[in-house]
C-alpha positions as CSV (number, residue, x, y, z in Angstrom):
1,M,9.9,34.8,-13.7
2,A,9.3,35.2,-9.9
3,S,6.0,33.4,-10.1
4,L,7.6,30.5,-12.0
5,V,10.3,30.2,-9.3
6,D,7.6,30.3,-6.6
7,R,5.6,27.5,-8.4
8,M,8.7,25.4,-8.7
9,R,9.4,25.9,-5.0
10,G,5.8,24.9,-4.2
11,H,6.0,21.8,-6.3
12,G,9.4,21.0,-4.8
13,R,8.0,21.3,-1.2
14,I,5.1,19.0,-2.1
15,A,7.4,16.4,-3.8
16,A,9.7,16.5,-0.7
17,G,6.6,16.0,1.6
18,L,5.4,13.1,-0.5
19,L,8.8,11.5,-0.6
20,F,9.2,11.9,3.2
21,N,5.8,10.3,3.8
22,L,6.6,7.5,1.4
23,L,9.9,6.7,3.3
24,V,8.4,6.8,6.8
25,S,5.2,4.9,5.7
26,I,7.3,2.1,4.2
27,C,9.4,2.0,7.4
28,I,6.4,1.8,9.7
29,V,4.7,-1.0,7.6
30,F,7.7,-3.2,7.8
31,L,8.5,-2.3,11.4
32,N,4.9,-3.0,12.5
33,K,5.0,-6.3,10.6
34,W,8.2,-7.2,12.5
35,I,6.5,-6.3,15.8
36,Y,3.4,-8.3,15.1
37,V,5.4,-11.4,13.9
38,H,8.1,-11.4,16.5
39,H,6.4,-9.9,19.5
40,G,2.7,-10.3,18.9
41,F,1.9,-6.7,20.1
42,P,-1.9,-6.1,19.7
43,N,-2.9,-3.9,16.6
44,M,-5.2,-1.3,18.1
45,S,-3.0,-0.9,21.2
46,L,-0.1,-0.1,18.9
47,T,-2.2,2.6,17.2
48,L,-3.0,4.0,20.7
49,V,0.7,4.1,21.4
50,H,1.2,5.9,18.0
51,F,-1.2,8.7,18.9
52,V,0.1,9.1,22.4
53,V,3.7,9.4,21.1
54,T,2.4,11.8,18.3
55,W,0.9,14.1,20.9
56,L,4.1,14.0,23.1
57,G,6.2,14.8,20.0
58,L,4.0,17.8,19.2
59,Y,4.1,18.9,22.8
60,I,7.9,18.9,22.7
61,C,7.8,20.7,19.3
62,Q,5.6,23.5,20.7
63,K,7.9,23.8,23.7
64,L,10.8,24.3,21.3
65,D,8.8,27.0,19.5
66,I,8.6,25.0,16.3
67,F,4.9,25.9,16.1
68,A,2.5,27.9,18.2
69,P,-0.7,26.1,19.4
70,K,-4.0,27.8,18.5
71,S,-6.9,27.6,20.9
72,L,-9.6,25.4,19.3
73,P,-13.0,24.5,20.6
74,P,-13.2,20.7,21.3
75,S,-16.6,20.6,19.7
76,K,-15.1,21.5,16.3
77,L,-12.8,18.5,16.5
78,L,-15.1,15.9,18.0
79,L,-16.2,14.5,14.7
80,L,-12.7,14.4,13.4
81,A,-11.4,12.5,16.5
82,L,-14.4,10.1,16.3
83,S,-13.9,9.4,12.6
84,F,-10.3,8.6,13.3
85,C,-11.3,6.0,16.0
86,G,-14.0,4.6,13.6
87,F,-11.5,4.4,10.8
88,V,-9.1,2.3,13.1
89,V,-11.8,0.1,14.6
90,F,-13.7,-0.6,11.3
91,T,-10.5,-1.2,9.4
92,N,-9.3,-3.7,12.0
93,L,-12.8,-5.4,12.0
94,S,-12.7,-5.5,8.2
95,L,-9.3,-7.2,8.2
96,Q,-10.4,-9.7,10.9
97,N,-13.6,-10.7,9.0
98,N,-12.4,-10.6,5.4
99,T,-9.5,-12.1,3.4
100,I,-6.6,-9.8,2.6
101,G,-7.8,-9.5,-1.0
102,T,-11.3,-8.3,0.0
103,Y,-9.8,-5.9,2.5
104,Q,-7.5,-4.4,-0.1
105,L,-10.3,-4.2,-2.7
106,A,-12.5,-2.4,-0.2
107,K,-9.7,0.1,0.6
108,A,-9.4,0.9,-3.1
109,M,-13.1,2.2,-2.9
110,T,-12.0,5.0,-0.6
111,T,-10.9,7.2,-3.5
112,P,-14.2,7.2,-5.4
113,V,-16.1,7.7,-2.1
114,I,-13.9,10.7,-1.3
115,I,-14.7,12.2,-4.7
116,A,-18.4,11.6,-4.1
117,I,-18.3,13.3,-0.7
118,Q,-16.4,16.3,-2.0
119,T,-18.7,16.6,-5.0
120,F,-22.0,16.4,-3.2
121,C,-21.1,17.9,0.2
122,Y,-18.4,20.4,-0.6
123,Q,-19.4,21.3,-4.2
124,K,-15.9,20.4,-5.5
125,T,-15.7,19.5,-9.2
126,F,-13.5,16.8,-10.8
127,S,-12.9,16.7,-14.5
128,T,-13.8,13.6,-16.5
129,R,-10.2,12.7,-17.2
130,I,-9.4,12.8,-13.5
131,Q,-12.4,10.5,-12.8
132,L,-11.3,8.1,-15.5
133,T,-7.9,7.6,-13.8
134,L,-9.8,5.6,-11.2
135,I,-10.4,2.8,-13.7
136,P,-6.8,1.6,-14.1
137,I,-6.2,2.1,-10.4
138,T,-9.2,0.1,-9.3
139,L,-8.4,-2.5,-12.0
140,G,-4.8,-2.8,-10.6
141,V,-6.1,-3.4,-7.1
142,I,-8.6,-6.1,-8.4
143,L,-5.7,-7.8,-10.3
144,N,-3.7,-7.8,-7.0
145,S,-6.5,-9.2,-4.9
146,Y,-8.5,-11.3,-7.5
147,Y,-7.7,-14.8,-6.2
148,D,-8.1,-13.8,-2.5
149,V,-11.5,-12.1,-2.8
150,K,-14.3,-13.8,-0.8
151,F,-17.5,-12.2,0.4
152,N,-19.4,-12.6,3.6
153,F,-22.2,-10.4,4.9
154,L,-20.6,-9.3,8.2
155,G,-17.2,-8.7,6.6
156,M,-18.9,-6.6,3.9
157,V,-20.7,-4.4,6.5
158,F,-17.4,-3.7,8.3
159,A,-15.6,-3.0,5.0
160,A,-18.3,-0.6,3.9
161,L,-18.3,1.2,7.2
162,G,-14.5,1.3,7.1
163,V,-14.5,2.9,3.6
164,L,-17.1,5.5,4.6
165,V,-15.5,6.5,7.8
166,T,-12.0,6.6,6.4
167,S,-13.2,8.8,3.5
168,L,-14.9,11.2,5.9
169,Y,-11.8,11.3,8.1
170,Q,-9.5,12.2,5.2
171,V,-11.9,14.8,3.8
172,W,-12.3,16.4,7.3
173,V,-8.5,16.5,7.9
174,G,-8.3,18.9,4.9
175,A,-11.5,20.7,5.5
176,K,-10.8,21.4,9.2
177,Q,-7.4,22.9,8.4
178,H,-9.0,25.5,6.1
179,E,-12.1,26.0,8.2
180,L,-10.2,26.7,11.5
181,Q,-7.2,28.4,9.7
182,V,-4.7,26.1,11.3
183,N,-1.7,24.2,10.0
184,S,-1.1,20.4,10.3
185,M,0.7,20.6,13.6
186,Q,-1.9,22.8,15.3
187,L,-4.7,20.6,14.2
188,L,-3.0,17.3,15.2
189,Y,-1.9,18.8,18.5
190,Y,-5.6,18.9,19.6
191,Q,-6.9,15.9,17.7
192,A,-4.2,13.4,18.9
193,P,-5.1,13.4,22.6
194,M,-8.9,13.3,21.9
195,S,-8.4,10.3,19.7
196,S,-6.1,8.7,22.2
197,V,-8.7,8.9,25.0
198,M,-11.4,7.5,22.6
199,L,-9.2,4.6,21.5
200,L,-8.3,3.9,25.2
201,V,-12.1,3.4,25.8
202,A,-12.4,1.2,22.6
203,V,-9.4,-1.1,23.1
204,P,-10.8,-3.3,25.9
205,F,-13.7,-4.3,23.7
206,F,-11.3,-5.7,21.1
207,E,-8.0,-6.6,22.8
208,P,-6.7,-7.6,26.2
209,V,-5.4,-4.8,28.4
210,F,-3.5,-6.6,31.2
211,G,-1.7,-9.9,31.3
212,E,-0.3,-11.9,28.4
213,G,-0.8,-10.1,25.1
214,G,-2.2,-6.9,26.6
215,I,-0.9,-3.4,26.2
216,F,0.1,-3.4,29.9
217,G,1.4,-7.0,29.8
218,P,4.8,-8.3,30.6
219,W,6.7,-7.2,27.5
220,S,10.4,-7.6,27.0
221,V,12.7,-4.5,26.8
222,S,13.4,-5.2,23.1
223,A,9.6,-5.3,22.4
224,L,9.0,-2.0,24.2
225,L,11.9,-0.4,22.4
226,M,10.5,-1.5,19.0
227,V,7.0,-0.2,19.9
228,L,8.5,3.1,21.0
229,L,10.5,3.4,17.7
230,S,7.2,2.6,15.9
231,G,5.5,5.4,17.8
232,V,8.3,7.9,16.8
233,I,8.0,6.9,13.1
234,A,4.1,7.1,13.4
235,F,4.5,10.7,14.7
236,M,6.3,11.5,11.4
237,V,3.7,9.6,9.3
238,N,0.7,11.3,11.0
239,L,2.3,14.8,10.7
240,S,3.2,14.2,7.0
241,I,-0.3,12.9,6.2
242,Y,-1.9,16.1,7.7
243,W,0.6,18.3,5.9
244,I,0.0,16.5,2.5
245,I,-3.8,16.7,2.8
246,G,-3.6,20.3,3.9
247,N,-1.3,21.3,1.0
248,T,-2.8,19.2,-1.7
249,S,-6.2,17.3,-1.3
250,P,-7.6,14.1,0.2
251,V,-7.8,12.6,-3.4
252,T,-4.1,13.3,-4.1
253,Y,-3.2,11.7,-0.8
254,N,-5.3,8.7,-1.5
255,M,-3.8,8.3,-5.0
256,F,-0.4,8.5,-3.3
257,G,-1.6,5.8,-0.9
258,H,-2.2,3.4,-3.9
259,F,1.4,4.1,-5.0
260,K,2.7,3.2,-1.4
261,F,0.6,0.0,-1.6
262,C,2.5,-0.9,-4.9
263,I,5.9,-0.1,-3.3
264,T,5.0,-2.1,-0.2
265,L,4.1,-5.2,-2.3
266,F,7.3,-4.9,-4.2
267,G,9.3,-4.3,-1.0
268,G,7.7,-7.4,0.6
269,Y,8.8,-9.4,-2.5
270,V,12.4,-8.0,-2.4
271,L,13.0,-7.9,1.4
272,F,10.8,-10.7,2.8
273,K,10.7,-12.9,-0.4
274,D,6.9,-12.7,-0.3
275,P,5.5,-14.4,-3.5
276,L,4.6,-12.0,-6.3
277,S,2.4,-13.5,-9.1
278,I,2.1,-12.3,-12.7
279,N,-1.3,-10.9,-11.8
280,Q,0.1,-8.9,-9.0
281,A,2.9,-7.5,-11.2
282,L,0.4,-6.5,-13.8
283,G,-1.8,-5.0,-11.1
284,I,1.1,-2.9,-9.8
285,L,1.9,-1.6,-13.4
286,C,-1.8,-0.9,-14.0
287,T,-2.1,1.1,-10.7
288,L,1.1,3.0,-11.3
289,F,-0.2,4.0,-14.8
290,G,-3.4,5.4,-13.3
291,I,-1.4,7.3,-10.6
292,L,0.9,8.8,-13.3
293,A,-2.1,9.8,-15.4
294,Y,-3.8,11.4,-12.4
295,T,-0.5,13.3,-11.5
296,H,-0.1,14.5,-15.1
297,F,-3.7,15.7,-15.5
298,K,-3.8,17.3,-12.0
299,L,-0.6,19.3,-12.7
300,S,-1.8,20.4,-16.1
301,E,-5.1,21.5,-14.7
302,Q,-3.4,23.5,-11.9
303,E,-1.1,25.2,-14.5
304,G,-4.1,26.0,-16.7
305,S,-6.0,27.6,-13.8
306,K,-3.0,29.6,-12.8
307,S,-2.5,30.8,-16.4
308,K,-6.1,32.0,-16.6
309,L,-5.7,33.9,-13.3
310,A,-2.5,35.5,-14.6
311,Q,-4.2,36.6,-17.8
312,R,-7.0,38.4,-16.0
313,P,-6.7,42.2,-16.1
């Protein structure tokens, strides 16, 4: 009876974490869209602000004794910080050099790449039925993006690099928490400033720094307040991502990412009157079916493995 209550509490905590991530992720998507459309704040510079505010938020949290920092060697976090910067840079280059449809289709390939990395590099196994749930999810993304998919060599190179680096980043977020025996706050506390410095070096190659349209340009008070609010919400997004990956898996987080994509499309249709074709509606339903199937199979496998452990003498 006690173990059943503990399992229910564990599932409840994960559900609450996923719901919190869903809410703040949707908030930041629409807030960032507002900032880009109405103020034209540069994309990578906004990400830099997000990570600086994330580190400041964590610094305040540790001063309030919400968590205790753990001394970590920078060399252990270097690849994680670099992969984050690569994920931001290549994702932006993919978006700049591809259509939205091609960009979204490439992002959908992150899930199978994560499964491949975990299978071949971390000896993690995935059942056939879990792997089969990738079919309706990928089909759903294709239906959403079909009429906007156009291929060019440079765009495909950036998209492929973006998928690879994003997959490595998400796998390492989970692996580093277990390897270094740290929680999401402790890991992010060290990774955020390292990634901020690396992004600060990368930003001048892609965006203006001073003057009109630069991060240190003459922005209005309303623009700066919106950017600051975006940074605070990004702190919550980053923290919840690390917590979800640490308490579930990179694949589960990625599946949840597809669900957020569907909700964002639907939210754009409802709030901004963005057009939603029949193909897109079918794509959303197809993706949601795959996500529900994955969730059902994953939970049943977890219950099965716990039952086997309980039956052992």
